[in-house]
C-alpha positions as CSV (number, residue, x, y, z in Angstrom):
1,M,37.8,-324.6,-110.9
2,A,40.9,-323.8,-108.9
3,S,43.4,-324.5,-111.6
4,P,45.2,-321.6,-113.2
5,Q,44.1,-323.0,-116.6
6,I,40.8,-324.5,-117.6
7,R,41.3,-328.3,-117.2
8,Y,39.2,-331.5,-117.2
9,G,40.2,-335.1,-116.7
10,R,39.4,-338.4,-118.5
11,K,41.2,-338.9,-121.8
12,Q,38.5,-341.0,-123.5
13,K,36.6,-337.9,-124.6
14,A,37.2,-334.2,-124.8
15,P,35.0,-332.1,-122.4
16,N,33.0,-330.6,-125.3
17,N,32.8,-330.2,-129.1
18,W,34.1,-326.7,-129.5
19,A,36.1,-326.0,-132.6
20,G,39.5,-324.3,-132.3
21,H,40.1,-321.2,-134.2
22,F,43.3,-322.6,-135.7
23,G,41.6,-326.0,-136.6
24,G,40.8,-329.1,-134.6
25,S,39.5,-329.1,-131.1
26,V,39.9,-326.5,-128.4
27,W,41.1,-329.3,-126.0
28,E,44.5,-330.8,-125.7
29,W,45.4,-333.7,-123.5
30,D,48.3,-333.1,-121.1
31,E,49.9,-336.4,-120.2
32,P,51.8,-335.3,-117.0
33,T,48.6,-334.0,-115.3
34,Q,46.3,-336.5,-117.0
35,E,43.9,-333.7,-117.9
36,Y,42.7,-331.8,-120.9
37,Y,43.4,-328.1,-121.0
38,L,41.4,-325.5,-123.0
39,H,43.0,-323.4,-125.8
40,L,40.7,-321.4,-128.1
41,Y,43.6,-320.8,-130.3
42,A,47.1,-322.5,-130.5
43,T,48.0,-325.4,-128.2
44,E,50.8,-323.2,-127.0
45,Q,48.2,-320.6,-125.8
46,P,46.2,-322.2,-123.0
47,D,43.3,-320.2,-121.8
48,L,43.7,-318.9,-118.3
49,N,41.0,-319.7,-115.7
50,W,39.7,-316.2,-114.9
51,E,37.2,-317.7,-112.5
52,N,40.1,-318.3,-110.2
53,P,40.8,-315.1,-108.1
54,D,44.4,-316.1,-107.6
55,V,44.9,-316.1,-111.4
56,R,43.4,-312.6,-111.7
57,Q,45.6,-311.3,-108.9
58,E,48.7,-312.7,-110.6
59,V,47.6,-311.0,-113.9
60,W,47.1,-307.7,-112.0
61,R,50.6,-308.1,-110.4
62,I,52.2,-308.6,-113.8
63,M,50.4,-305.6,-115.2
64,R,51.5,-303.4,-112.3
65,W,55.1,-304.6,-112.8
66,W,55.1,-303.4,-116.4
67,M,53.4,-300.1,-115.5
68,D,56.0,-299.5,-112.8
69,K,58.7,-300.0,-115.5
70,G,57.3,-297.1,-117.4
71,C,55.0,-299.0,-119.8
72,D,52.3,-296.6,-121.1
73,G,49.5,-299.2,-121.4
74,F,48.3,-302.4,-122.9
75,R,46.8,-303.9,-126.1
76,M,44.7,-306.8,-124.8
77,D,44.4,-309.7,-127.2
78,V,40.9,-311.2,-127.6
79,I,40.1,-309.8,-124.2
80,N,36.3,-310.3,-124.7
81,L,36.8,-314.1,-124.7
82,I,38.1,-314.5,-121.1
83,S,34.8,-315.3,-119.4
84,K,33.2,-318.7,-120.3
85,V,29.6,-319.9,-119.6
86,P,29.7,-322.2,-116.6
87,G,29.7,-325.9,-117.5
88,L,31.2,-325.3,-120.9
89,P,28.3,-326.9,-122.8
90,D,28.5,-328.5,-126.2
91,A,27.9,-326.1,-129.1
92,P,24.9,-326.7,-131.3
93,V,25.6,-328.4,-134.7
94,T,25.7,-325.6,-137.2
95,R,28.2,-327.4,-139.6
96,P,26.8,-330.8,-140.3
97,G,29.4,-333.5,-140.9
98,Q,32.1,-331.8,-138.9
99,Q,33.4,-333.2,-135.7
100,Y,33.9,-329.8,-134.0
101,Q,31.4,-326.9,-133.9
102,P,31.8,-323.1,-133.3
103,G,31.2,-322.4,-129.6
104,T,31.6,-318.6,-129.6
105,Q,28.2,-318.1,-128.0
106,Y,29.7,-319.7,-124.8
107,Y,32.7,-317.5,-124.4
108,C,32.3,-314.3,-126.5
109,N,31.5,-311.4,-124.2
110,G,30.8,-313.9,-121.4
111,P,28.9,-313.5,-118.2
112,R,31.7,-312.1,-116.0
113,V,33.8,-310.3,-118.6
114,H,32.7,-306.8,-117.5
115,E,33.2,-307.7,-113.9
116,F,36.8,-308.7,-114.7
117,M,37.4,-305.5,-116.7
118,Q,36.2,-303.3,-113.8
119,E,38.3,-305.3,-111.4
120,M,41.3,-304.7,-113.6
121,Y,40.6,-301.0,-113.5
122,Q,40.4,-301.0,-109.7
123,E,43.4,-303.1,-109.1
124,V,45.7,-301.7,-111.8
125,L,44.7,-299.0,-114.2
126,S,43.2,-296.5,-111.6
127,R,46.6,-296.3,-110.0
128,Y,48.4,-294.9,-113.0
129,P,47.7,-291.5,-114.7
130,N,47.7,-291.2,-118.5
131,Y,47.6,-294.9,-119.2
132,F,46.4,-296.3,-122.5
133,T,44.3,-299.4,-123.1
134,V,42.8,-301.0,-126.2
135,G,41.3,-304.5,-126.5
136,E,40.4,-306.9,-129.2
137,S,36.8,-308.0,-129.6
138,P,36.5,-310.7,-132.2
139,F,33.0,-312.1,-133.1
140,T,31.4,-308.9,-131.9
141,H,29.6,-307.2,-134.8
142,D,27.0,-305.4,-132.8
143,P,28.2,-302.1,-131.4
144,R,25.7,-302.5,-128.5
145,D,27.8,-305.4,-127.3
146,L,31.1,-303.4,-127.5
147,L,29.9,-300.1,-126.1
148,P,30.0,-301.2,-122.4
149,Y,33.7,-301.8,-122.7
150,V,34.5,-298.3,-123.7
151,L,32.0,-296.0,-121.9
152,P,34.1,-293.8,-119.6
153,E,31.7,-294.0,-116.7
154,R,32.0,-297.8,-116.6
155,K,35.7,-297.7,-116.0
156,E,36.7,-300.7,-118.1
157,L,38.8,-300.0,-121.2
158,Q,39.4,-296.9,-123.4
159,M,39.1,-298.5,-126.8
160,M,38.2,-301.7,-128.5
161,F,39.1,-303.1,-131.9
162,Q,35.9,-304.3,-133.6
163,F,36.3,-307.0,-136.3
164,E,33.3,-306.4,-138.5
165,L,35.3,-304.5,-141.2
166,A,38.2,-306.9,-140.9
167,D,35.8,-309.8,-141.3
168,I,33.9,-308.4,-144.2
169,D,35.2,-311.0,-146.7
170,K,35.0,-313.9,-144.2
171,T,33.2,-317.2,-144.7
172,H,32.8,-320.1,-142.2
173,T,36.1,-321.4,-143.6
174,R,38.8,-319.1,-142.2
175,L,41.0,-318.7,-145.3
176,V,38.3,-318.9,-148.0
177,P,37.2,-315.3,-148.6
178,R,34.0,-314.1,-150.3
179,I,33.7,-311.0,-152.4
180,P,32.4,-307.9,-150.5
181,S,30.7,-305.0,-152.2
182,L,31.4,-301.4,-151.6
183,P,27.9,-300.8,-150.2
184,E,28.6,-303.5,-147.6
185,I,31.8,-301.7,-146.6
186,K,30.0,-298.4,-146.3
187,S,27.3,-299.9,-144.2
188,V,29.7,-301.3,-141.7
189,I,31.7,-298.1,-141.4
190,N,28.5,-296.0,-141.2
191,K,27.1,-298.2,-138.4
192,W,30.2,-297.9,-136.2
193,Q,30.8,-294.3,-136.9
194,T,27.2,-293.2,-136.1
195,F,26.5,-295.6,-133.2
196,M,29.6,-295.0,-131.2
197,F,29.4,-291.2,-131.5
198,N,25.7,-291.1,-130.7
199,H,26.1,-293.2,-127.6
200,G,29.2,-291.7,-126.0
201,G,31.6,-294.4,-127.3
202,W,34.8,-294.2,-129.3
203,N,36.1,-296.0,-132.4
204,S,39.5,-297.6,-133.0
205,L,40.3,-297.3,-136.7
206,Y,42.4,-299.8,-138.4
207,M,42.6,-301.4,-141.9
208,E,45.6,-303.7,-141.2
209,N,47.2,-305.5,-138.4
210,H,49.3,-308.6,-137.7
211,D,46.2,-310.9,-138.3
212,Q,45.1,-309.5,-141.6
213,G,46.1,-309.3,-145.3
214,R,47.4,-305.9,-146.6
215,S,44.7,-303.3,-147.2
216,V,45.7,-302.5,-150.8
217,S,45.2,-306.2,-151.6
218,R,41.9,-306.5,-149.8
219,F,40.0,-303.2,-149.8
220,L,40.3,-302.0,-153.4
221,G,38.5,-303.3,-156.5
222,F,35.4,-304.5,-154.6
223,G,32.9,-306.8,-156.3
224,T,29.8,-305.3,-157.8
225,S,26.4,-306.9,-158.5
226,A,27.6,-307.7,-162.0
227,D,30.8,-309.6,-161.0
228,K,29.8,-311.0,-157.6
229,K,30.9,-314.5,-158.5
230,S,34.3,-313.6,-159.7
231,F,37.1,-314.5,-157.3
232,D,39.7,-312.1,-158.7
233,F,38.6,-309.0,-156.7
234,G,40.9,-306.4,-155.2
235,L,44.0,-304.8,-156.8
236,Y,45.8,-307.8,-158.2
237,K,48.5,-308.4,-160.9
238,Q,48.4,-305.7,-163.6
239,D,45.8,-303.6,-161.7
240,L,48.0,-303.5,-158.7
241,E,51.0,-302.4,-160.7
242,M,48.9,-299.6,-162.4
243,Y,47.0,-298.3,-159.4
244,W,49.1,-299.3,-156.4
245,S,50.2,-295.8,-155.4
246,V,47.0,-294.0,-155.9
247,G,45.0,-296.8,-154.4
248,A,47.2,-296.9,-151.2
249,K,46.7,-293.1,-150.9
250,L,42.9,-293.5,-151.4
251,L,42.8,-295.9,-148.4
252,A,44.8,-293.3,-146.4
253,I,42.1,-290.8,-147.1
254,L,39.4,-293.2,-146.0
255,H,41.4,-294.2,-142.9
256,T,42.2,-290.7,-141.7
257,T,38.8,-289.0,-142.3
258,Q,36.8,-291.2,-139.9
259,G,36.0,-290.4,-136.3
260,G,38.1,-292.1,-133.6
261,T,41.7,-293.0,-133.1
262,V,43.8,-294.1,-136.1
263,F,46.0,-297.1,-135.9
264,I,48.6,-297.6,-138.7
265,Y,50.3,-301.0,-139.0
266,Q,53.9,-301.3,-140.0
267,G,54.2,-301.3,-143.8
268,E,50.8,-299.8,-144.3
269,E,52.4,-296.3,-144.5
270,I,54.4,-297.4,-147.6
271,G,51.6,-299.3,-149.2
272,A,52.9,-302.8,-148.5
273,T,51.0,-305.5,-150.4
274,N,50.2,-309.2,-149.9
275,V,52.9,-311.7,-150.9
276,P,52.9,-312.9,-154.5
277,R,50.2,-315.5,-155.5
278,E,53.0,-317.6,-157.0
279,W,54.4,-318.5,-153.5
280,D,54.1,-322.1,-152.6
281,I,52.6,-323.3,-149.3
282,E,56.2,-323.9,-148.0
283,E,56.8,-320.2,-147.9
284,Y,54.0,-319.7,-145.3
285,K,54.8,-320.0,-141.6
286,D,51.7,-319.1,-139.7
287,V,50.1,-322.0,-137.7
288,A,46.6,-321.0,-138.9
289,T,47.7,-321.2,-142.5
290,I,49.5,-324.5,-142.2
291,N,46.7,-326.1,-140.2
292,F,44.1,-325.0,-142.7
293,Y,46.1,-326.2,-145.7
294,T,46.9,-329.5,-144.1
295,E,43.3,-330.3,-143.0
296,E,42.0,-329.4,-146.5
297,L,44.7,-331.5,-148.2
298,Q,43.8,-334.5,-146.0
299,A,40.1,-334.0,-146.6
300,R,40.6,-334.0,-150.4
301,K,42.9,-337.1,-150.3
302,G,40.2,-338.8,-148.3
303,L,37.9,-338.5,-151.3
304,G,40.3,-340.7,-153.2
305,V,42.4,-338.0,-155.0
306,D,46.1,-338.8,-154.5
307,K,47.4,-335.4,-155.6
308,P,44.4,-333.0,-155.3
309,N,44.3,-329.6,-157.0
310,M,44.9,-327.0,-154.2
311,S,44.9,-323.9,-156.4
312,D,41.7,-322.6,-154.9
313,V,43.0,-323.1,-151.4
314,M,46.1,-321.2,-152.3
315,D,44.0,-318.4,-153.8
316,G,42.3,-318.0,-150.4
317,I,45.6,-318.2,-148.5
318,N,47.1,-315.5,-150.6
319,R,44.2,-313.2,-149.8
320,K,43.7,-313.9,-146.2
321,A,46.8,-315.5,-144.6
322,R,48.2,-313.7,-141.6
323,D,51.7,-314.3,-143.2
324,N,51.0,-311.4,-145.5
325,A,51.4,-309.0,-142.6
326,R,54.3,-310.9,-141.0
327,V,57.0,-310.7,-143.6
328,P,60.1,-308.6,-142.7
329,M,59.6,-304.9,-142.9
330,Q,60.8,-303.5,-146.2
331,W,63.4,-300.8,-145.3
332,D,65.4,-300.6,-148.5
333,D,66.5,-302.5,-151.6
334,S,69.4,-304.4,-150.1
335,P,69.2,-308.1,-149.3
336,H,66.4,-309.1,-147.0
337,A,65.0,-305.6,-147.6
338,G,67.5,-304.2,-145.1
339,F,65.7,-305.9,-142.2
340,T,68.7,-308.0,-141.1
341,N,72.1,-309.2,-142.1
342,G,71.1,-312.7,-141.0
343,T,68.5,-315.1,-142.2
344,P,64.9,-313.8,-141.5
345,W,62.2,-316.2,-140.2
346,M,60.5,-316.0,-143.6
347,R,61.0,-314.8,-147.1
348,V,60.8,-311.1,-147.9
349,N,58.0,-309.9,-150.2
350,D,59.4,-310.1,-153.8
351,N,58.5,-306.4,-154.4
352,Y,60.8,-305.0,-151.8
353,K,63.2,-303.4,-154.3
354,H,60.3,-301.2,-155.4
355,I,58.2,-300.8,-152.3
356,N,60.4,-299.8,-149.4
357,V,61.0,-297.0,-146.9
358,K,64.2,-295.7,-148.5
359,N,62.5,-295.2,-151.9
360,Q,59.7,-293.2,-150.3
361,I,60.9,-291.3,-147.3
362,D,62.3,-288.3,-149.3
363,D,59.8,-288.5,-152.2
364,E,57.1,-285.9,-151.8
365,H,54.8,-287.8,-154.0
366,S,55.2,-291.2,-152.3
367,V,52.6,-293.1,-150.3
368,F,54.6,-292.4,-147.1
369,S,54.6,-288.7,-147.8
370,F,50.9,-288.8,-148.4
371,W,50.2,-290.5,-145.1
372,K,52.2,-287.6,-143.4
373,Q,50.0,-285.1,-145.3
374,M,46.8,-286.8,-144.3
375,I,47.8,-287.0,-140.6
376,A,48.6,-283.2,-140.8
377,V,45.2,-282.5,-142.3
378,R,43.5,-284.5,-139.6
379,K,45.4,-282.6,-136.9
380,A,44.5,-279.3,-138.5
381,H,40.8,-280.1,-138.8
382,P,39.3,-281.6,-135.6
383,L,36.0,-282.2,-137.3
384,L,37.7,-285.2,-139.0
385,V,38.2,-286.7,-135.6
386,H,35.1,-285.5,-133.6
387,G,32.6,-284.6,-136.3
388,D,29.2,-286.1,-137.0
389,F,29.4,-288.7,-139.8
390,V,26.7,-288.7,-142.5
391,L,26.9,-291.2,-145.3
392,L,25.8,-290.1,-148.8
393,A,24.7,-292.4,-151.7
394,P,24.9,-295.6,-149.6
395,E,24.0,-298.0,-152.4
396,D,26.5,-296.6,-155.0
397,E,28.8,-299.5,-155.9
398,K,31.7,-297.3,-157.0
399,I,31.6,-294.0,-155.0
400,F,32.1,-293.7,-151.2
401,M,31.0,-290.3,-150.0
402,Y,30.2,-288.8,-146.6
403,T,30.3,-285.5,-144.7
404,R,31.8,-284.7,-141.3
405,E,30.5,-281.7,-139.3
406,H,31.6,-280.2,-136.0
407,N,31.5,-276.8,-134.3
408,G,30.2,-275.1,-137.4
409,E,32.7,-276.7,-139.8
410,K,31.7,-279.2,-142.5
411,A,33.8,-281.4,-144.7
412,L,33.0,-283.6,-147.7
413,V,34.9,-286.7,-148.4
414,V,34.4,-288.2,-151.9
415,M,36.2,-291.3,-153.2
416,N,36.1,-293.3,-156.3
417,F,36.7,-297.0,-155.6
418,S,36.5,-297.9,-159.3
419,K,39.3,-298.4,-161.8
420,H,37.2,-296.2,-164.2
421,Q,36.6,-292.5,-164.4
422,E,33.3,-291.7,-162.6
423,T,31.0,-288.7,-162.6
424,V,29.6,-287.9,-159.1
425,T,26.5,-285.9,-158.7
426,L,26.7,-284.0,-155.4
427,P,23.6,-283.1,-153.3
428,D,22.5,-279.4,-153.6
429,S,22.5,-279.1,-149.8
430,L,26.3,-279.1,-149.8
431,G,26.4,-275.6,-151.3
432,S,28.7,-274.2,-154.0
433,T,31.7,-272.9,-152.1
434,A,34.4,-275.2,-151.0
435,K,38.2,-275.5,-150.5
436,L,40.1,-278.7,-151.4
437,I,42.2,-279.6,-148.4
438,A,43.5,-283.0,-149.5
439,G,43.5,-285.3,-152.5
440,N,45.5,-288.2,-153.8
441,I,45.4,-286.8,-157.4
442,S,43.5,-283.5,-157.4
443,H,46.0,-281.6,-155.2
444,E,48.3,-281.5,-158.3
445,R,45.8,-279.4,-160.3
446,E,43.6,-276.4,-159.8
447,I,39.9,-277.5,-159.4
448,K,36.7,-276.4,-157.8
449,L,33.8,-278.3,-156.4
450,E,31.1,-278.8,-159.1
451,A,27.6,-280.2,-158.8
452,K,28.9,-282.9,-161.1
453,T,32.4,-283.8,-160.2
454,I,34.6,-286.1,-162.3
455,L,36.9,-288.4,-160.3
456,Q,39.8,-290.4,-161.9
457,P,40.2,-294.1,-161.0
458,Y,40.8,-294.5,-157.3
459,E,40.8,-290.7,-156.8
460,G,39.8,-289.3,-153.4
461,Q,39.1,-285.7,-152.4
462,V,38.5,-283.9,-149.0
463,W,36.7,-280.6,-149.2
464,L,36.1,-278.0,-146.5
465,L,32.6,-276.7,-147.3
466,G,31.5,-273.1,-147.1
467,Q,35.0,-271.7,-147.8
């Protein structure tokens, strides 16, 4: 395949049955060339043909051009999808009744991807000191598959974003979430924390990005075994108003006390939330959102319903749509949240007069100030970055608790993910002497670590043990 893109001729039938990640087929007919081209995502994002050495050399040239300009490095979007299985075979039918089928097994962590990454290192990265690289790795939930990308001796990339936590509420339908439980969350975090550190790898820590809903709207108020069928999970409506600040600070504790490199997405540091549920579909701009809504609407009309009820679809969109992270940044309480004097590409979140940088930057009790505090705590205690991770009480549906230990220091992180006061029984092995080094509530009062510790709703504490 000498083309710079992956192309096939004959308009009568697309080359295979792969489903696109934004809906429809991965193939688009190009009239001028009389060929199909492959696009795993949007039609405006054709997949490059990495099998073609001329394509790779052009990519290396572009990368060197940026590095020579002073660029410090690269974030590589879905980099683990660049190598496809030869022949691009049809995907097996796993979704009966649907025209297009998931084909990730034929292009996720493909046969030549590590060869391409090592060539990138030789042709580009090895020529520049102190560069930085991080890649995306969707559809990769086994750390054994991700580890080869980040092992230093393999000379590929420095870090990779794993998607298992981001996909924790995912179903086979992109924007219809399921309800995760706290033990599921703990299991995912524990797996990546322990495996990577035990095998010489490194973790990239994130709870938000441009492709995800806001963390305070997704990672609080988890479902339990008793309410597993209830859709209204997470901090929402009156709960969000009551627990927004303490909940956002709790997530900051979780984020900054794990091992690896912390990534903070714009707005996360002020506790930005998802957009209001009351927004109509016309307010959403993302292609994935619009395509999903349109396909679902047409499918329901096909069942003979002229004006179908789409409220359940809008529930899912409100939870999962990428638009939640793509509204203008909320700088202050002026029009358009101070982002622009012009007309922004989409509506500003309605809560911008309350949640904005100006309101928080000089408030020592704000979410923003707490993030600064937790970053300072992390810098002061390297065990939070490099320490062994040991999960405690893995099946507890309300309490998330673990220890970090490094070079003779040991810390305890204990967090209440419930909107009720909880009593936590600590293991005897933790000892009886400790110093509180961070807390989203407890730093405001004198306390000591007890065998039975009472935590307020969404309270988190970080203790240095043996002090």
